[in-house]
C-alpha positions as CSV (number, residue, x, y, z in Angstrom):
1,X,37.3,-55.3,-37.4
2,X,39.0,-55.5,-34.0
3,X,42.4,-55.7,-35.7
4,X,41.7,-52.5,-37.6
5,X,40.7,-50.7,-34.4
6,X,43.9,-51.9,-32.7
7,X,46.0,-50.7,-35.6
8,X,44.5,-47.2,-35.7
9,X,44.9,-47.0,-31.9
10,X,48.6,-47.8,-32.1
11,X,49.1,-45.3,-35.0
12,X,47.3,-42.6,-33.0
13,X,49.3,-43.3,-29.8
14,X,52.6,-43.2,-31.7
15,X,51.6,-39.9,-33.4
16,X,51.0,-38.4,-30.0
17,X,54.6,-39.2,-28.9
18,X,56.3,-36.7,-31.2
19,X,58.9,-34.3,-30.0
20,X,59.3,-31.2,-32.2
21,X,61.3,-28.0,-32.0
22,X,63.1,-25.3,-34.0
23,X,66.4,-23.6,-33.6
24,X,68.2,-20.8,-35.6
25,X,71.9,-20.7,-36.3
26,X,73.6,-17.5,-37.4
27,X,77.1,-17.9,-36.0
28,X,79.1,-19.8,-38.6
29,X,82.4,-19.4,-36.8
30,X,82.0,-22.5,-34.7
31,X,80.3,-25.9,-34.5
32,X,77.0,-26.0,-32.6
33,X,75.5,-29.0,-30.7
34,X,71.8,-28.8,-29.9
35,X,70.5,-31.3,-27.3
36,X,66.8,-30.8,-26.8
37,X,64.7,-32.8,-24.4
38,X,62.4,-35.4,-26.0
39,X,58.9,-36.6,-25.0
40,X,59.3,-40.0,-26.8
41,X,60.3,-43.0,-24.9
42,X,61.8,-44.9,-27.8
43,X,62.5,-42.5,-30.6
44,X,63.0,-44.1,-34.0
45,X,62.9,-41.5,-36.7
46,X,64.3,-38.0,-36.8
47,X,63.2,-35.6,-39.5
48,X,65.2,-32.4,-40.1
49,X,63.8,-29.5,-42.2
50,X,66.4,-26.9,-43.1
51,X,65.8,-23.5,-44.6
52,X,67.8,-20.3,-44.9
53,X,70.9,-19.3,-46.7
54,X,74.6,-19.8,-46.4
55,X,77.5,-18.7,-48.6
56,X,78.7,-22.3,-49.1
57,X,78.1,-25.9,-47.9
58,X,77.2,-26.8,-44.3
59,X,77.0,-30.1,-42.4
60,X,74.1,-31.2,-40.2
61,X,74.6,-34.5,-38.3
62,X,77.4,-35.4,-40.7
63,X,75.4,-34.8,-43.9
64,X,76.6,-32.0,-46.3
65,X,74.0,-29.5,-47.4
66,X,74.0,-26.7,-49.9
67,X,71.3,-24.4,-48.3
68,X,69.2,-22.3,-50.7
69,X,66.9,-19.5,-49.5
70,X,64.2,-20.5,-52.0
71,X,63.6,-24.1,-50.8
72,X,63.3,-26.2,-47.6
73,X,65.4,-29.3,-47.5
74,X,64.5,-32.3,-45.5
75,X,66.4,-35.3,-44.1
76,X,65.2,-38.4,-42.4
77,X,67.5,-40.3,-40.0
78,X,67.0,-43.3,-37.8
79,X,67.6,-42.4,-34.2
80,X,67.8,-45.0,-31.4
81,X,68.4,-42.9,-28.3
82,X,66.2,-40.8,-26.0
83,X,69.1,-38.3,-25.9
84,X,68.7,-36.3,-29.1
85,X,71.6,-34.4,-30.4
86,X,71.8,-32.3,-33.6
87,X,75.2,-31.2,-34.7
88,X,75.7,-28.2,-37.0
89,X,79.1,-27.7,-38.6
90,X,79.8,-24.6,-40.8
91,X,82.0,-26.8,-43.0
92,X,82.9,-24.4,-45.9
93,X,80.4,-21.7,-45.1
94,X,81.5,-18.6,-43.3
95,X,78.3,-16.7,-43.1
96,X,74.5,-17.2,-43.3
97,X,71.5,-17.9,-41.2
98,X,69.6,-21.2,-41.1
99,X,66.5,-22.5,-39.3
100,X,66.4,-26.2,-38.4
101,X,63.1,-27.7,-37.5
102,X,63.2,-31.2,-36.0
103,X,60.5,-33.9,-35.5
104,X,61.2,-37.0,-33.6
105,X,58.8,-40.0,-33.8
């Protein structure tokens, strides 16, 4: 019983150390680097949720995306630094608007 209580306490504490945020990109003429502050001491997992539209493929943190306005894409990455950086590259896209929500656990 004590083990179960300890487990749930650890899960609850780790859930409280989440850093979240959202940013919008509409300038597809250049690369963009977002470096938000984090609340977590030892971040481990980065979730990205991308929605919006673009006229061709984009790249976020080195991963190619074909953004569609009728769905939200998600990506889970391991992240081992307190300094969070999210890199957007227009890749083949020349116009569009995307919203990127991030959650860092």
